[in-house]
N, C-alpha and C positions, 0 to 999 in steps of 0.2 A: 421282473416283478412290476406290476402296474401300480399306478398311483393309489388306487382304491385299496389294494392289498396292503401297501405300506401304511396307509392311514389306519386301516382296521387293526393291523398288527401292532403298531407302535404307539398309537395315540388314543386308544379306546377310552372314552370317558372324559377326554380333555377337549374343551372348545378352544380352538386356535384362532386368534384374531388375524394372523397372517403377516408375514413380512418376507422380504427377499434378501438373499445372501449373494445371489449371482443371477445375472440376466441370462446366462447360458445354462439351461438345465441339463445339457449334455456334458458339462464340465465334470470330470471324474471327482467324486466326493463333494461337489458343490452342494451347498445347503440352500434349498428353496423350500420353505415351510408351506404348509397347506392353508388355504382359506376357502370358505364356501363361495361358490359362484352365485351371487345373490339374484342374478337374472334367471337362473335355472337351478335353484337351490337343491332340488331333489337329485340332480346329477352329481353333486358332491364337489370333488376337489379340483382346483385349477392346476396346480403343479406340485410335485414332490420329488426331491432327490436327496436321499439321506445316506447313500452308500459311504462307508468308511467313517461315519460319525458314531463313535461309541461302540464299535464292534471290537471283538478281541484282537483282531489283526491291525487295528488302526494306530497302534503305538501311542498310548496315552502318555501324557506328560507327567513326570514325577515331580515331587516337591523340590528335589535337588536341582532339577533342570529348568524350573519355571523362570527364574530370573534370566538365565542365559537366553532362553527362547524368546521371552518378551523383549529383551534388550535388542536382540538381532532383528526381530520383526519391526519393532517401533522405529528404530533408527534407519530403516530402509525407506521410510516415507519421506517424500520431498520436504526439505527445510525442517525436518523434525530435529529437535535437540533434547538433551537430557540434563538434569541437574539434581542436586540433593538438598533442597531448601529446608527440609524437615529433619535432617540428620542422615547418617550413613546407612540406616536401615530402610530408607525410603528413597526411591528414585522416581522422579517426575519426568514425563515425556510431554513436550509442548510443540506447538506450531504457533509462531508469532506471539509467544508469551502465554498462550492459552493451553491449559492442560487437557490432553485427550486420554492419558493413561497414567497410572501411578502404581508402581510395584512397592510392596512392603512385606517385611517378615516380622514386623513389630507387634503382631497380635498372637504370636505363638506358632503360627504356620504361615507360609508364603501365599500371598494373593496378589492379584493385579486388579485395580479399579479401572473400569472402562466406561466412558460415556455411551449411552444407548438410548433407544427409543423406549418410552414407558410400556407400550404394548409388547414390544420385543422382550423387554425385561421379564415380564410376567411369564411369557412362553418359555424363555430360556430357563427360568427358575424351576418351572415344572418339569422340564426335560432333563436337566442336569442337577444332581444333588450338590455339586461343587460350585454352583453359581447361586449367589445370595444377593440381597440388596446391598448397595454400595456401603462399605465400611467407612465411617466418618465422612460420607458424601450424601448428597441428596438421594434418598432411597428410591425416588421415582425415576430419576434420569441417569443413575449410575448403577452398575453391577460390580460385584467382586467375584473374580474367578479364581478358584484354587485348583490345585492338581486333584484329579479324581476321575471317576468313571465317566468316560465319554469325552474328556477334555484332551483333545489332540492338538498337535502343532497346527494342523489345517484349521481347526475351529478357532484357535487363538489368532491365526493370521486374519481370518474373516472378521472376528470381533474387533481386533485392533484396527484393521482397515476401516471398518464401519465407524469406530470412535473417531479416528483421524478425519475421515470425510465429514462427519457430523460437525466437528469443530471448524474444519477448513472452510466449508461452505457457509458458515456463519460469519466468517471474516469479511471485511471489505475487499473488493477485488484487488486493490493495490497491495494488500498484504498476503494474497494467495500466491502459491507457486505459479510461475509463468504459464505452465501447461494447463492450469485450471482457471485462468483469468477470463477467458472468452467462452468457455464451455457453459452451457445452461446448467443450472442446478438440477440434479435428478429429482424426480418426484419424491423419492424416499427421504431425501435430506433436506 
């Protein structure tokens, strides 16, 4: 399926500002959302890859599995730690003391709050009914992700990695993991 067909089938009526989930559009299931090519607007989309996102065979996360999946993913990030400063129903994930994710089931159903880009937040909320503005967080810079249609382990991995990198690149070089100290900050972060 070409990029234009995916755009027409999945995003009719939604204007996407555009963001990247993967620099490799050939990565299976990698999420690269669309954005107009402003130099030649009438030619449409720059890149799209949405295979495995929200399809029936993509193994959506259940509410019962959300904590386990979030915990596994978040703690694989370099120098990531977790604690429960707000009680046993809330687990906070940090790098150098800065929060990049927070799991809670204290609102009646389990969610994970993740740091995100404001424009990405708007697009994600339009695409996934289970993604809402951050609960008890800055609604512009945080999202809350619950189990639901289209929320897969792969999507959670990408959102958690993005939240981690967003916080990690905001740290002084001396507080970053060694493998990220000399690398230039990617344009997105």
